[in-house]
C-alpha positions as CSV (number, residue, x, y, z in Angstrom):
1,M,14.3,57.2,119.4
2,L,15.8,54.0,117.8
3,A,16.7,56.2,114.7
4,T,18.0,59.3,117.1
5,A,20.3,56.5,118.9
6,E,21.6,54.8,115.5
7,R,22.6,58.3,114.1
8,F,24.5,59.1,117.3
9,A,26.2,55.5,116.9
10,E,27.2,56.5,113.2
11,R,28.2,59.3,114.2
12,A,30.3,58.6,116.8
13,R,32.0,55.5,114.4
14,L,32.7,58.7,111.7
15,R,34.4,60.5,114.0
16,R,36.5,57.8,114.7
17,R,37.3,56.3,112.0
18,L,38.6,60.1,111.3
19,T,40.4,60.1,114.1
20,R,42.4,57.4,113.2
21,R,43.0,58.3,110.0
22,R,44.5,61.5,110.9
23,A,46.7,59.6,113.5
24,V,47.6,57.5,110.8
25,W,48.4,60.1,108.3
26,S,50.2,62.2,111.5
27,A,52.2,58.9,111.5
28,V,53.0,58.9,108.1
29,G,54.3,62.5,108.0
30,V,56.6,62.1,111.1
31,V,58.0,58.9,109.4
32,A,58.5,61.2,106.0
33,A,59.9,63.5,107.6
34,V,62.4,61.5,109.7
35,A,63.3,59.6,106.5
36,L,63.9,62.9,104.8
37,G,65.9,64.2,107.4
38,W,68.0,61.3,107.6
39,L,68.6,60.8,103.7
40,A,69.7,64.9,103.8
41,F,71.9,65.2,106.9
42,L,73.3,61.3,107.4
43,S,72.8,59.4,104.2
44,P,75.5,59.6,101.4
45,V,72.8,60.0,99.1
46,L,73.5,63.6,98.8
47,A,76.8,63.6,100.2
48,L,80.1,65.4,98.9
49,D,82.1,64.1,96.4
50,V,85.3,65.7,95.9
51,T,85.8,64.5,92.4
52,A,82.5,66.5,91.7
53,V,84.4,69.4,92.9
54,E,85.0,72.5,89.9
55,V,87.7,74.6,91.1
56,V,87.2,78.3,88.9
57,G,89.1,81.5,88.5
58,E,92.7,80.1,89.7
59,G,94.6,82.4,87.1
60,T,98.5,82.1,87.6
61,V,99.4,81.7,90.8
62,V,96.6,79.6,92.8
63,D,97.3,75.7,92.5
64,P,93.8,74.1,92.4
65,A,95.5,70.8,93.9
66,S,96.1,73.1,97.1
67,V,92.4,74.0,97.1
68,L,91.0,70.7,96.7
69,A,93.2,69.5,99.6
70,V,91.3,71.8,101.5
71,V,88.1,70.7,100.2
72,A,89.1,67.0,100.9
73,A,88.6,67.5,104.6
74,Y,84.8,67.7,104.3
75,D,84.5,64.6,101.6
76,G,82.0,62.3,102.4
77,T,80.1,65.1,104.6
78,P,75.9,65.6,103.1
79,L,76.2,68.7,101.3
80,P,73.3,70.3,103.5
81,R,75.4,69.6,106.1
82,L,78.3,71.5,104.9
83,D,79.9,74.8,106.7
84,T,80.6,76.5,103.3
85,V,81.7,79.5,105.4
86,E,84.0,77.7,107.3
87,L,85.6,75.9,104.0
88,R,85.7,79.1,102.5
89,R,88.2,80.2,105.0
90,G,90.0,77.5,104.5
91,V,90.0,78.0,100.8
92,L,90.9,82.1,101.3
93,D,94.4,80.3,103.2
94,V,95.5,79.3,100.1
95,P,98.5,80.9,98.9
96,G,97.6,83.3,96.2
97,V,93.8,83.5,96.7
98,R,92.2,86.9,97.4
99,A,88.7,86.3,97.2
100,A,86.7,83.1,96.9
101,E,83.1,82.0,97.1
102,V,82.0,78.6,97.8
103,A,78.5,77.1,96.6
104,R,76.6,74.0,96.7
105,D,76.1,72.1,93.1
106,W,73.7,69.2,93.8
107,P,73.6,66.3,94.7
108,H,77.5,65.5,95.3
109,G,79.6,68.3,94.1
110,L,80.5,72.3,94.9
111,R,81.6,74.9,92.9
112,I,84.3,77.3,94.1
113,T,85.4,80.5,92.4
114,L,88.3,82.5,93.3
115,V,89.7,85.5,92.7
116,S,93.3,85.2,92.4
117,R,96.1,87.6,93.1
118,E,97.6,87.9,90.0
119,P,101.2,89.8,89.7
120,V,101.1,93.2,88.0
121,A,104.4,94.3,89.1
122,A,108.0,92.8,89.4
123,V,110.1,94.6,91.9
124,P,114.0,94.3,92.6
125,A,114.1,91.9,95.4
126,P,116.4,93.6,98.4
127,S,119.9,92.5,99.1
128,E,120.9,90.2,101.9
129,D,122.3,93.5,103.3
130,A,119.2,95.5,103.1
131,A,117.0,92.7,104.6
132,A,119.2,92.4,107.9
133,A,119.4,96.1,108.1
134,A,115.3,96.2,108.1
135,D,115.9,93.5,110.6
136,Q,117.7,95.3,113.1
137,G,115.6,98.4,112.9
138,G,117.7,100.1,109.8
139,H,115.2,102.5,107.4
140,G,116.8,100.1,103.9
141,A,119.6,99.8,102.7
142,P,122.2,102.6,100.5
143,A,121.1,102.7,96.9
144,A,124.2,100.7,96.1
145,D,123.1,98.0,97.7
146,Q,119.5,98.4,96.2
147,Q,121.8,97.7,92.8
148,A,123.4,95.0,94.2
149,G,120.5,93.1,95.2
150,Q,118.8,93.1,92.1
151,A,121.1,89.9,91.5
152,A,118.7,88.4,94.3
153,G,115.9,88.5,91.4
154,Y,112.4,89.9,91.6
155,L,109.0,89.8,93.7
156,L,106.1,89.5,92.1
157,L,103.4,92.0,93.7
158,D,99.6,91.8,93.1
159,V,97.6,95.5,93.0
160,E,97.9,95.1,96.6
161,G,101.6,94.8,97.7
162,V,101.2,91.3,98.5
163,Q,103.9,89.1,97.3
164,V,102.7,86.2,95.3
165,G,106.0,84.9,93.6
166,R,109.7,85.7,93.0
167,A,111.5,85.5,89.8
168,A,115.2,85.6,88.8
169,E,114.0,87.8,85.9
170,P,111.2,90.1,85.4
171,P,108.2,87.9,83.6
172,V,107.7,89.2,80.2
173,G,105.1,91.8,79.7
174,L,105.6,92.6,83.9
175,P,106.4,96.0,84.6
176,V,109.4,96.6,86.7
177,V,108.5,98.8,89.7
178,N,111.6,100.9,91.4
179,V,110.3,103.3,94.6
180,P,112.7,104.4,96.9
181,P,114.2,102.5,99.3
182,D,113.1,104.5,102.3
183,D,109.1,104.2,101.6
184,E,108.7,103.2,104.7
185,D,104.9,103.7,104.7
186,A,104.3,102.3,101.2
187,R,102.7,105.2,99.7
188,A,104.7,105.5,96.9
189,M,104.3,101.7,96.1
190,T,100.7,101.8,96.7
191,A,100.3,104.6,94.3
192,V,102.4,103.0,91.6
193,L,100.4,99.7,92.2
194,A,97.2,101.8,91.9
195,V,98.3,103.2,88.6
196,L,98.8,100.3,87.1
197,E,95.5,98.4,88.3
198,S,93.7,101.1,86.6
199,L,95.5,101.0,83.4
200,P,93.2,99.5,80.0
201,P,94.5,96.6,78.4
202,E,95.8,98.2,75.5
203,L,97.8,101.1,77.7
204,A,99.2,98.3,80.3
205,E,100.8,96.1,77.6
206,Q,103.0,99.0,76.7
207,V,104.3,99.4,80.2
208,S,107.6,98.2,80.8
209,A,109.0,100.3,83.7
210,A,106.9,102.0,86.6
211,G,108.5,104.2,89.6
212,A,107.6,107.0,92.3
213,A,110.1,109.4,94.3
214,S,106.6,109.9,95.9
215,E,102.7,109.2,95.7
216,D,102.6,112.2,93.6
217,T,105.0,111.5,91.2
218,V,104.5,108.2,89.6
219,S,106.0,107.8,86.3
220,L,105.5,104.9,83.8
221,T,108.3,103.9,80.9
222,L,106.7,102.4,78.1
223,A,108.1,99.6,75.5
224,D,109.3,102.2,72.9
225,G,111.2,104.5,75.2
226,A,108.6,107.2,75.8
227,R,108.2,108.1,79.8
228,V,104.8,109.4,81.0
229,E,104.8,111.7,83.8
230,W,101.4,110.7,85.6
231,G,101.3,112.4,89.1
232,S,99.4,110.7,91.4
233,A,96.5,108.0,91.0
234,E,93.7,110.3,91.1
235,Q,92.3,110.7,87.6
236,S,93.7,107.8,86.5
237,A,91.2,106.7,84.2
238,L,90.9,110.2,82.6
239,K,94.6,110.1,82.3
240,A,94.7,106.9,80.2
241,R,92.0,108.3,77.8
242,V,94.1,111.3,77.5
243,L,97.3,109.7,76.8
244,L,96.1,107.2,74.1
245,T,94.4,110.3,72.4
246,L,98.1,112.0,72.3
247,R,100.0,108.9,71.7
248,A,97.4,108.5,68.6
249,A,97.7,112.1,67.3
250,P,100.2,112.9,64.8
251,A,101.3,116.1,66.5
252,S,102.8,113.9,68.8
253,A,104.6,111.7,67.0
254,G,108.3,112.6,68.0
255,A,106.8,113.0,71.5
256,A,109.1,111.5,74.3
257,V,107.6,112.6,77.3
258,F,104.1,112.7,78.0
259,D,103.2,114.5,81.1
260,V,99.5,114.1,82.1
261,A,99.9,114.6,85.8
262,A,97.0,117.8,85.2
263,P,95.0,115.6,82.7
264,T,93.0,118.7,81.4
265,M,96.2,120.7,80.5
266,P,98.7,117.6,79.1
267,I,102.2,118.4,78.0
268,T,104.3,116.7,75.1
269,R,108.3,117.0,75.2
270,A,110.8,115.9,72.3
271,G,113.3,115.0,75.7
């Protein structure tokens, strides 16, 4: 009986020891979790340092300093607590930014990748008279006013028709676009910009001007004076390939007009 009692007593001691050990380890775990939480969410160990922020993809129109000014409002915020969705919204409000992605770069930085609104066309700025007429509900200025308005400079547009700048003269390499002054729904302009965006680099660099009387009558003027009747923005990739082939063909050496509106039946003319 004595041996049995001793065994029960020993088992009780072991249970108490295990219970205390579990309690100790649980307490250690809680303390560790609290410490890690404080380290990650409250301490400066993982805090954002604005000098460790990298901005890429700003292109030619976005001022990186403006992006960093948005980020500066979050300087010192622990990265795990940083609201990257809200920060991205702020970056999208920076002039010239078309799209943005924000990624944490541990332990203190961010990588902000931008898609900038690069200009693809220069459009003669309307004269003050034309702008006033538009403000008063008019339907645009007459052609003479449009010509006079060219002295006001050029609006630089991106592929979506958003103004990203202004210049006294068309920048080198940027085609001048002319559309009817009564293009109220912007269909002609949208078609021209879509065509310009679709051009491969080797063709885009040859375009000096573009225009359209309607969305189905886009035309291009090349640097050597050749005119391209493009038609609508549909099948632009095929039209570009056909045009490049025609331009390289010896039989088209004297052509001044290239009609690729129907790309499977292109036409070349002397003038």
